[in-house]
N, C-alpha and C positions, 0 to 999 in steps of 0.2 A: 472514415466514418464520421458523421457529424451528429451533433445533438439536435434537440427539437428546434432550437432557434437558428440552426444552420451553421453555427460557428464550429470550426474545426477544433477537435480536442488534441492535446499534445500526445505524441506517440512515446510510449515508455520503452526502455531497453528490451523488454521481453517481446516486443512486437505488438502488444495489446494497447488499446486506448485506455485512458483513465476511466474508471467507473463513472457512469453518468446516469443519474436518476433524479427525478423530480422530488421535492419534499413530499414526505408521506401523506401530508394533509392536502396537497395540491390536486392530485388525481390518482386513480389506481395505477399501479405500475404495470407495464407490459411484461410479458413472460421473459423477454430478453433483459429488461432492466432488473427484474427480480432475480434472475440468474446471476447477473453481475454483482448486485448488492449482496446476495447470499454468499457468494464466493469470498467477497471482501470480509463479511462478518464471520464466516466460518474460519478464515485464516486468523482472525483476531480472537477467536473463541478459545484458543489455547493460551494458558497463562504465560508460558515461556515465549511464545510468539508475540503476545501483547507486550511483554517486558522488552523484548528485542526491538519491536516497533517503537516503543517509547524511548528507549535508549538512543536509537538513531534520530528520531524526531527532535529530541531535546539536546542532542549533542551540538557542541560549538560548530558554527558555520553550517548547520543543518545536514551534516554528513558525518559518518563515522567509519573508521577502519575496523574491519572485523577483529583486529587485534585489540581494539578498545572496548568491544562490547561482548566478548566471548565468555566473561565470567558471570554466568547466570545460573550456575549450579548444575549444568549438564555438560557432557563431553563435547569436544570440538566438532566431531562428526554430526552430533545432534544439533548443535548450533547451526552448522551449515545446512542441514536438512530444513530447519525451521526458517532460516533466511530464504532458502529456495521457495518454500511454500508462500512466504510473504511476497516474494518477487513474482511468482507465478500468478498470484491474485492481483497483481498490478499495484500493490501497496508500496513497494520499494523498487528503486533502480540501482544498478551497480556499475562500477567502473574499476577495472584492474589497473593498478599503478605499481609496476615492478612485481614484487611477490605478494603484495597485499591487495585486497578487494575493499573498496569503499562503497558504502551504502548510503542512499539518500531517499528521503520521503519527498516526493514531488509536491509542491504547494497545491497543485490542482487536486491531488488526492485528498489532502486535508480539507480543502474547500468543499469538495464534493461530499465527503463524509459529513461535514458540518451541515451542509445544505440539506442533505437527505433527512436529517433528524430535527430540523427546525420547522416551525409552523410557517406556512406561506403567508 
């Protein structure tokens, strides 16, 4: 799938492409763009998910082991559920290394989120 300029977007672990939307002030979103942006914001609309996303994004080297970010006041199964929601929304990628899973926020996701909210 390509964006409006024809450039290919990176493919994330989940098999989805990074959310791609124009700045809100540039033009009205298409239905597909609105669906992708809404899924992204819905995933971040939960305080625990937003905290986990922030923990991963701000972690050293831009990635965090689940063992380093699981102390957010909920049980480990709940942390896993929230991380899955973030991953399904295309906000995180993951990689298993031995018994641990490492999460990363792709730079393209942060750039896309920032671009969506800035004035054209």
